[in-house]
GUSESE-339462 format. One record per residue (C-alpha): residue in one letter; x, y, z. Coordinates in Angstrom, 3 decimals, padded with zeros to 6 digits. Layout:
+---------+----------+----------+----------+
| residuo |        x |        y |        z |
+---------+----------+----------+----------+
|       A |        X |        Y |        Z |
...
+---------+----------+----------+----------+
! end
This chain:
+---------+----------+----------+----------+
| residuo |        x |        y |        z |
+---------+----------+----------+----------+
|       M |  000.123 |  000.284 | -000.091 |
|       K |  000.858 |  003.734 | -000.255 |
|       A |  002.118 |  005.428 |  002.680 |
|       L |  003.640 |  009.139 |  003.280 |
|       Q |  006.821 |  008.902 |  005.508 |
|       Y |  009.284 |  010.770 |  007.150 |
|       P |  012.226 |  008.607 |  006.024 |
|       A |  015.406 |  010.155 |  007.873 |
|       V |  016.320 |  013.127 |  010.275 |
|       G |  016.401 |  016.381 |  007.833 |
|       A |  014.791 |  014.576 |  005.210 |
|       A |  011.472 |  015.698 |  003.376 |
|       P |  008.544 |  013.347 |  003.816 |
|       V |  007.795 |  010.831 |  000.598 |
|       V |  005.263 |  008.659 | -000.718 |
|       V |  006.523 |  005.113 | -000.387 |
|       D |  004.981 |  001.385 | -001.021 |
|       V |  004.909 | -000.327 |  002.266 |
|       P |  003.342 | -003.977 |  003.406 |
|       E | -000.604 | -003.474 |  004.430 |
|       P | -000.901 | -004.199 |  007.648 |
|       E | -002.913 | -007.274 |  009.497 |
|       P | -004.731 | -006.903 |  012.671 |
|       G | -003.409 | -009.156 |  015.494 |
|       P | -005.507 | -009.996 |  018.602 |
|       G | -007.475 | -006.850 |  019.688 |
|       Q | -006.430 | -004.702 |  017.092 |
|       V | -008.440 | -003.130 |  014.129 |
|       L | -007.644 | -002.554 |  010.519 |
|       L | -008.988 |  000.704 |  008.805 |
|       K | -009.392 |  001.727 |  005.260 |
|       V | -008.323 |  005.304 |  005.449 |
|       T | -010.717 |  007.608 |  004.077 |
|       A | -009.164 |  010.821 |  005.326 |
|       A | -006.030 |  011.883 |  007.407 |
|       G | -005.333 |  015.439 |  008.565 |
|       V | -002.220 |  017.340 |  008.290 |
|       C | -000.679 |  019.097 |  011.189 |
|       H |  001.859 |  021.550 |  012.520 |
|       S |  003.030 |  018.961 |  015.156 |
|       D |  004.074 |  017.082 |  012.170 |
|       I |  006.326 |  019.502 |  011.158 |
|       A |  007.815 |  019.776 |  014.515 |
|       V |  008.481 |  016.143 |  014.687 |
|       M |  010.314 |  016.560 |  011.496 |
|       S |  012.038 |  019.453 |  013.122 |
|       M |  013.659 |  017.476 |  015.542 |
|       P |  017.297 |  016.746 |  015.810 |
|       A |  018.196 |  012.874 |  016.254 |
|       A |  018.857 |  012.971 |  019.849 |
|       A |  015.238 |  014.166 |  020.691 |
|       L |  013.378 |  011.469 |  018.769 |
|       R |  011.832 |  008.512 |  020.851 |
|       F |  011.246 |  006.286 |  018.401 |
|       P |  012.648 |  004.761 |  015.043 |
|       L |  012.332 |  005.925 |  011.405 |
|       P |  010.989 |  005.898 |  008.818 |
|       L |  007.561 |  006.963 |  010.390 |
|       T |  004.201 |  007.143 |  008.329 |
|       L |  002.828 |  010.374 |  009.141 |
|       G | -000.717 |  011.440 |  010.321 |
|       H | -002.108 |  011.605 |  013.655 |
|       E | -005.734 |  012.693 |  012.630 |
|       G | -007.276 |  009.669 |  011.216 |
|       A | -010.951 |  008.605 |  009.925 |
|       G | -011.575 |  005.380 |  007.855 |
|       T | -014.054 |  002.468 |  007.342 |
|       V | -013.388 | -000.782 |  009.388 |
|       A | -011.381 | -003.127 |  007.202 |
|       A | -010.908 | -006.146 |  009.432 |
|       L | -010.815 | -007.017 |  012.963 |
|       G | -008.104 | -008.896 |  014.851 |
|       E | -009.082 | -011.823 |  017.191 |
|       G | -010.900 | -010.718 |  020.337 |
|       A | -011.754 | -006.936 |  019.053 |
|       S | -015.273 | -006.245 |  019.001 |
|       G | -017.739 | -003.150 |  019.308 |
|       F | -017.631 | -002.406 |  015.448 |
|       A | -018.401 | -004.489 |  012.352 |
|       V | -016.681 | -004.311 |  009.124 |
|       G | -017.556 | -001.322 |  007.014 |
|       D | -018.213 |  001.212 |  010.217 |
|       S | -017.252 |  004.768 |  009.567 |
|       V | -015.186 |  005.572 |  012.246 |
|       A | -012.505 |  008.394 |  013.544 |
|       V | -009.684 |  007.589 |  015.720 |
|       Y | -008.991 |  008.862 |  018.895 |
|       G | -005.165 |  009.450 |  018.847 |
|       P | -003.612 |  010.013 |  022.133 |
|       W | -003.313 |  006.339 |  022.992 |
|       G | -002.257 |  005.128 |  026.556 |
|       C | -002.207 |  002.064 |  028.618 |
|       G | -005.930 |  001.648 |  029.647 |
|       M | -005.003 |  000.901 |  033.008 |
|       C | -003.348 |  003.912 |  035.056 |
|       H | -004.917 |  006.364 |  037.410 |
|       M | -005.225 |  008.602 |  034.599 |
|       C | -006.457 |  006.207 |  031.627 |
|       A | -008.828 |  004.812 |  034.459 |
|       Q | -010.715 |  008.252 |  033.994 |
|       G | -010.704 |  008.387 |  030.444 |
|       K | -007.482 |  010.740 |  029.960 |
|       E | -005.596 |  008.577 |  028.198 |
|       N | -004.049 |  011.784 |  026.756 |
|       Y | -002.199 |  012.097 |  029.980 |
|       C | -001.372 |  008.242 |  030.465 |
|       L |  001.377 |  008.020 |  033.328 |
|       R |  002.621 |  004.973 |  031.794 |
|       A |  002.878 |  005.738 |  028.016 |
|       A |  006.832 |  006.815 |  028.097 |
|       E |  007.618 |  003.813 |  030.052 |
|       L |  006.052 |  001.523 |  027.820 |
|       Q |  006.714 |  003.222 |  024.849 |
|       I |  003.270 |  003.740 |  023.542 |
|       F |  002.920 |  006.355 |  020.716 |
|       P |  000.054 |  008.052 |  018.900 |
|       P | -000.468 |  007.192 |  015.328 |
|       G |  001.597 |  009.343 |  013.487 |
|       L |  003.673 |  010.456 |  016.353 |
|       G |  005.737 |  007.366 |  017.098 |
|       A |  003.343 |  004.349 |  015.587 |
|       P |  002.387 |  003.808 |  012.053 |
|       G |  000.010 |  006.911 |  011.160 |
|       A | -003.006 |  007.600 |  008.963 |
|       I | -001.606 |  009.146 |  005.947 |
|       A | -001.657 |  006.125 |  003.991 |
|       Q | -004.344 |  003.277 |  002.522 |
|       Y | -004.471 |  001.492 |  005.931 |
|       L | -004.274 |  002.150 |  009.255 |
|       L | -003.639 | -000.699 |  011.998 |
|       V | -005.622 |  001.000 |  015.350 |
|       D | -004.118 | -000.856 |  018.541 |
|       S | -007.631 | -001.177 |  020.357 |
|       A | -010.991 | -000.618 |  019.330 |
|       R | -011.378 |  001.309 |  022.531 |
|       H | -009.379 |  004.217 |  020.234 |
|       L | -012.478 |  004.458 |  017.781 |
|       V | -015.492 |  006.576 |  017.764 |
|       P | -018.245 |  006.160 |  015.432 |
|       L | -018.476 |  009.141 |  012.942 |
|       G | -022.118 |  008.918 |  012.770 |
|       G | -022.658 |  010.369 |  009.292 |
|       L | -020.343 |  012.940 |  009.372 |
|       D | -018.540 |  013.402 |  005.986 |
|       P | -014.829 |  011.987 |  006.988 |
|       V | -013.003 |  014.293 |  005.162 |
|       R | -014.790 |  017.487 |  007.540 |
|       G | -014.854 |  015.259 |  010.387 |
|       V | -010.989 |  013.964 |  010.558 |
|       P | -009.567 |  017.313 |  011.912 |
|       L | -012.117 |  017.102 |  014.747 |
|       T | -009.928 |  014.446 |  016.167 |
|       D | -007.236 |  016.729 |  017.021 |
|       A | -007.853 |  020.255 |  015.626 |
|       G | -011.165 |  019.940 |  017.059 |
|       L | -010.741 |  017.859 |  020.328 |
|       T | -007.298 |  020.120 |  021.337 |
|       P | -009.105 |  023.312 |  021.570 |
|       Y | -012.312 |  021.916 |  023.089 |
|       H | -009.972 |  020.226 |  025.884 |
|       A | -008.309 |  023.692 |  026.415 |
|       I | -011.314 |  025.834 |  026.617 |
|       K | -013.699 |  023.922 |  028.849 |
|       T | -011.570 |  024.536 |  031.889 |
|       A | -011.773 |  028.099 |  030.958 |
|       L | -015.581 |  027.916 |  030.673 |
|       P | -016.535 |  029.306 |  034.384 |
|       K | -014.754 |  032.761 |  033.552 |
|       L | -016.277 |  033.149 |  030.262 |
|       V | -019.472 |  034.531 |  031.538 |
|       G | -021.705 |  037.403 |  029.929 |
|       G | -019.484 |  040.402 |  029.190 |
|       S | -016.108 |  038.595 |  029.263 |
|       T | -013.457 |  038.479 |  026.383 |
|       A | -011.592 |  035.545 |  024.855 |
|       V | -008.420 |  035.979 |  022.924 |
|       V | -007.556 |  033.664 |  020.124 |
|       I | -003.591 |  033.833 |  018.969 |
|       G | -003.469 |  031.629 |  015.771 |
|       A | -006.320 |  031.535 |  013.365 |
|       G | -005.085 |  028.445 |  011.401 |
|       G | -006.211 |  025.138 |  011.716 |
|       L | -006.757 |  024.677 |  015.686 |
|       G | -007.355 |  028.566 |  015.985 |
|       H | -010.488 |  028.760 |  013.713 |
|       V | -011.989 |  025.644 |  015.588 |
|       A | -011.410 |  027.473 |  018.489 |
|       I | -013.178 |  030.459 |  017.827 |
|       Q | -016.534 |  028.693 |  016.620 |
|       L | -016.154 |  026.611 |  019.702 |
|       L | -016.133 |  029.685 |  021.963 |
|       R | -019.062 |  031.157 |  020.087 |
|       A | -020.882 |  027.858 |  020.930 |
|       L | -020.046 |  027.311 |  024.316 |
|       S | -020.067 |  030.659 |  025.949 |
|       P | -021.222 |  034.199 |  025.483 |
|       A | -017.621 |  035.673 |  025.807 |
|       R | -016.403 |  038.396 |  023.278 |
|       V | -014.104 |  036.580 |  020.781 |
|       V | -010.790 |  038.435 |  019.637 |
|       A | -008.530 |  036.640 |  017.054 |
|       L | -005.088 |  037.615 |  016.528 |
|       D | -003.021 |  036.600 |  013.468 |
|       V | -000.329 |  037.859 |  011.609 |
|       A | -001.999 |  037.025 |  008.148 |
|       P | -004.735 |  038.943 |  006.741 |
|       E | -006.155 |  035.843 |  005.262 |
|       K | -006.529 |  033.982 |  008.546 |
|       L | -007.976 |  037.179 |  010.033 |
|       E | -010.283 |  037.017 |  007.076 |
|       L | -011.182 |  033.235 |  008.122 |
|       A | -011.508 |  034.369 |  011.622 |
|       R | -014.472 |  036.707 |  011.215 |
|       E | -015.908 |  034.202 |  008.916 |
|       V | -016.530 |  031.917 |  011.427 |
|       G | -017.532 |  034.297 |  014.059 |
|       A | -014.865 |  036.207 |  015.680 |
|       D | -016.067 |  039.567 |  016.925 |
|       E | -012.565 |  041.275 |  016.241 |
|       A | -009.693 |  040.248 |  014.159 |
|       L | -006.682 |  042.047 |  014.709 |
|       M | -003.018 |  041.858 |  013.388 |
|       S | -000.770 |  040.069 |  016.201 |
|       D |  001.663 |  042.600 |  016.511 |
|       E |  003.174 |  044.903 |  019.484 |
|       K | -000.201 |  046.859 |  019.194 |
|       A | -002.210 |  043.967 |  019.976 |
|       P | -002.232 |  044.346 |  023.861 |
|       A | -003.141 |  047.916 |  023.929 |
|       A | -006.182 |  047.091 |  021.804 |
|       V | -007.111 |  044.167 |  023.667 |
|       K | -006.968 |  046.198 |  026.719 |
|       E | -009.006 |  049.062 |  025.173 |
|       L | -011.721 |  046.577 |  024.167 |
|       T | -012.029 |  045.527 |  027.388 |
|       G | -012.009 |  048.681 |  029.145 |
|       G | -008.642 |  048.062 |  030.346 |
|       R | -009.143 |  044.963 |  032.187 |
|       G | -007.501 |  042.737 |  029.647 |
|       A | -009.114 |  039.307 |  028.634 |
|       E | -010.429 |  036.484 |  031.037 |
|       A | -008.982 |  033.758 |  029.044 |
|       V | -006.319 |  033.660 |  026.305 |
|       F | -005.518 |  030.925 |  024.140 |
|       D | -002.264 |  030.847 |  022.368 |
|       F | -002.307 |  028.057 |  019.631 |
|       V |  001.408 |  029.022 |  018.278 |
|       G |  003.065 |  028.587 |  021.552 |
|       A |  006.226 |  030.693 |  019.862 |
|       P |  008.092 |  032.860 |  022.393 |
|       A |  006.426 |  036.335 |  020.795 |
|       T |  003.081 |  034.532 |  021.020 |
|       V |  003.437 |  033.238 |  024.593 |
|       A |  004.744 |  036.930 |  025.607 |
|       L |  001.636 |  038.336 |  023.663 |
|       A | -000.731 |  035.892 |  025.382 |
|       S |  000.826 |  037.375 |  028.913 |
|       A |  000.213 |  040.998 |  028.151 |
|       C | -003.350 |  040.740 |  026.745 |
|       A | -004.451 |  038.639 |  030.280 |
|       G | -006.239 |  040.327 |  032.958 |
|       V | -006.415 |  039.831 |  036.788 |
|       E | -007.574 |  035.836 |  037.541 |
|       S | -007.344 |  034.992 |  034.240 |
|       D | -006.790 |  031.679 |  032.275 |
|       V | -003.679 |  031.627 |  029.966 |
|       T | -003.305 |  028.478 |  027.852 |
|       I | -000.531 |  027.521 |  025.903 |
|       V | -001.844 |  024.968 |  023.146 |
|       G |  000.955 |  025.780 |  020.276 |
|       I |  004.342 |  023.805 |  020.366 |
|       G |  006.445 |  026.720 |  018.973 |
|       G |  009.425 |  026.432 |  021.739 |
|       G |  007.827 |  029.462 |  023.836 |
|       S |  007.717 |  029.511 |  027.542 |
|       A |  006.265 |  031.831 |  029.953 |
|       Q |  007.759 |  033.925 |  032.506 |
|       V |  005.202 |  033.828 |  035.747 |
|       G |  005.590 |  035.301 |  039.055 |
|       F |  004.566 |  038.008 |  041.484 |
|       G |  004.603 |  041.355 |  039.698 |
|       V |  005.794 |  039.728 |  036.202 |
|       T |  002.052 |  038.515 |  035.446 |
|       P | -001.542 |  039.813 |  036.506 |
|       Y | -002.586 |  038.941 |  039.880 |
|       D | -003.999 |  035.234 |  040.216 |
|       A | -003.477 |  034.267 |  036.651 |
|       A | -003.444 |  030.587 |  035.809 |
|       F | -001.306 |  029.338 |  033.007 |
|       R | -001.818 |  026.023 |  031.676 |
|       A | -000.180 |  023.841 |  029.015 |
|       P | -002.628 |  021.112 |  028.167 |
|       Y | -002.206 |  018.487 |  025.684 |
|       W | -005.165 |  017.121 |  023.173 |
|       G | -008.175 |  015.663 |  024.884 |
|       T | -010.240 |  012.708 |  026.304 |
|       R | -012.072 |  009.981 |  023.982 |
|       A | -015.220 |  011.508 |  025.923 |
|       E | -014.717 |  014.748 |  024.690 |
|       L | -014.014 |  013.870 |  021.323 |
|       I | -017.686 |  012.224 |  021.509 |
|       E | -018.859 |  015.736 |  022.420 |
|       V | -017.126 |  017.604 |  019.634 |
|       L | -018.111 |  015.115 |  016.872 |
|       D | -021.774 |  015.769 |  018.750 |
|       L | -021.239 |  019.644 |  018.104 |
|       A | -020.060 |  019.162 |  014.273 |
|       R | -023.281 |  017.312 |  013.663 |
|       D | -025.531 |  020.012 |  015.224 |
|       G | -023.846 |  022.424 |  012.951 |
|       S | -022.193 |  024.233 |  015.887 |
|       V | -018.364 |  023.728 |  014.243 |
|       S | -017.335 |  023.242 |  010.909 |
|       V | -013.740 |  022.760 |  009.760 |
|       H | -012.409 |  024.774 |  006.507 |
|       V | -010.663 |  022.092 |  004.509 |
|       E | -008.219 |  021.823 |  001.642 |
|       T | -008.189 |  018.270 |  000.177 |
|       Y | -005.202 |  016.583 | -001.189 |
|       S | -004.600 |  013.027 | -002.631 |
|       L | -002.052 |  010.603 | -001.151 |
|       D |  000.236 |  011.329 | -003.942 |
|       E | -000.103 |  015.076 | -003.594 |
|       A |  000.576 |  014.749 |  000.526 |
|       P |  004.193 |  016.153 |  000.206 |
|       K |  002.824 |  019.487 | -001.358 |
|       A |  000.281 |  019.715 |  001.519 |
|       Y |  003.213 |  019.563 |  003.838 |
|       E |  004.821 |  022.306 |  002.016 |
|       R |  001.939 |  024.859 |  002.006 |
|       L |  001.431 |  024.435 |  005.746 |
|       H |  004.942 |  025.008 |  006.474 |
|       A |  004.967 |  027.885 |  004.487 |
|       G |  001.817 |  029.200 |  006.130 |
|       Q | -000.762 |  028.739 |  002.878 |
|       V | -003.340 |  026.523 |  004.183 |
|       R | -006.157 |  028.216 |  005.034 |
|       G | -008.070 |  025.941 |  007.769 |
|       R | -007.093 |  022.473 |  007.710 |
|       A | -004.942 |  020.508 |  004.908 |
|       V | -006.712 |  016.691 |  004.709 |
|       I | -005.318 |  013.779 |  002.895 |
|       V | -007.948 |  011.710 |  000.970 |
|       P | -006.085 |  008.375 | -000.096 |
|       G | -008.579 |  006.927 | -002.228 |
|       D | -008.516 |  003.356 | -003.667 |
+---------+----------+----------+----------+
! end
């Protein structure tokens, strides 16, 4: 079968032929119908050899959807032909966090060398994907796989980040979204669906600010040195009750801190290498800083339900499997509007 692989440190991803996997006990084989392209993949491909915790080559793609092609011995809960989404942050299923359904925070994943598909285990940008357990599948329930597959990360990750801040997003509050790309444009929709907060989007690209307005941002401003003052003016000098940084670079983390108000939540979601300076006199009084990771399987079910009722919709660009390297080139250049999705075909 065809698969898009990251072959070696520093190399560009390439489409190659690899053996079609066969499901072992408890495993499920999917015929991939759609796979998302994410900045996290670029982060992995930017790592030096010493930072990689898994061998190469690696089939990319941690956002996956497909139809069940075969069930391994003992696998149950799904039938051949079912349309499903893949819950990506695989865990051991047994530790204290996994017992709460929080496999994204599995306490033993590193010890047991458990990796998400596309981030250590073979990923979804291929014709077939082997899923380690049926518990990591969620029915798509009539959702279009192409528009549904980004919700497994670009929807789930901002949803998980936003839920914790909801008690502060009351009437008259303000939420700032930094980065209106794949995750950010979904976050704007989630904030509109889940809270009465005014939503202010910040980005450096005019076309992404346009997308932010299209999906419901009340304000869309350039992400520059003037942005904190603009946010303070919009909020009567208070600053935002919640700030979500979907870039996570040093400059955007500093911007997030500067836009935050007293008792605010500042959530650094992006993995751009930035870190916040936190302390008395440095950050607003009682501001809480978080760096969450992905979300729970239950939250993925909730996000898919929001998509079914029309509360959230992902803007997508589609590519064939042979065009997948081009999708990564466009993503790296900041040219993707919304989310790039690979449709492998037959």
